[in-house]
Structure formats: C-alpha cells, structure tokens
C-alpha positions, 0 to 999 in steps of 0.5 A: 789919418789925412796927415799919414796919407800926406806923408805917404804921398810926399815920399811916393812923389819924392821917389817918383822924382828921383826915379824920373830924374835918373831915367831922363839923365840916363837917356841924355847921357847914353848915345841911344835915345829910349824916349817915345814922346807923345800926347795923351788925355787923362780923364779927371774923374770928377776932380775939384779945381784944387785937385786938378791944379795939384795934379797938373803941377805935380805932373809938370814938376816930374821930369819927362812929363808936362801938363798942357791944358785942361778941357773946358768941361774939366773932364780931361787933362792933356799932357806930354810925356817923353816915355809912352811905351804903353799908353794904357799903362801910363794912364793907369799909373797916373790914375792909381798913383796920382789921382787916387792919392790926390783925392785921398789927401785933398778931398 
C-alpha cells in the first residue's frame, strides 16, 4: 500500500514542479511581475526529523519556494515563497498536499 502512495506522491510532486516552473517562467518572461514574495512559518504537526528533512528539501526544489530554517523545538519550518496571494491558502495547500502525503509515505 505504501508503494502506491509513494507512486501517487511522485506524480503529484512532478506535476507541482512542472506547474511551478511554468508559473515562474511566465512571470520572468512577461513585462509585468505577478509575484508577491514573503516569509511564512509552516507548523510541522509532530513530524519526525526525516519527514521534516524531506519536506524542507521538496519545498526548496520546487521553483518559487525556499526552506530557510526549522525552529529549535521543531514546531515550525520557515519558508520564503515568491507567490503569497493568500497566506492561509498557501499554508493549507502545504499541509494538505505535502505534509499529509509525506506522513503517509514516510511514517
């Protein structure tokens, strides 16, 4: 069952990379910039060190986001994002799309 979840996660992440690459490329190639950069803290919800490392690396490899630091108590991950239109929506997307799936694939 975990192998199927891993395959599903792999294709989800591949889709995210393609989508983010297109978004950043469009922003670079057009005369108007659509980015609204900023810093946010993502709550980690009792994740293991391995899960935190995977999340931080996946977010950094996704164009438009960069993992900056993990709190010393491992409760929050600070990231920089190029496109923060709605901070709550972005946090919900990270929790639902990344954190939830990482916990399923890497318990």
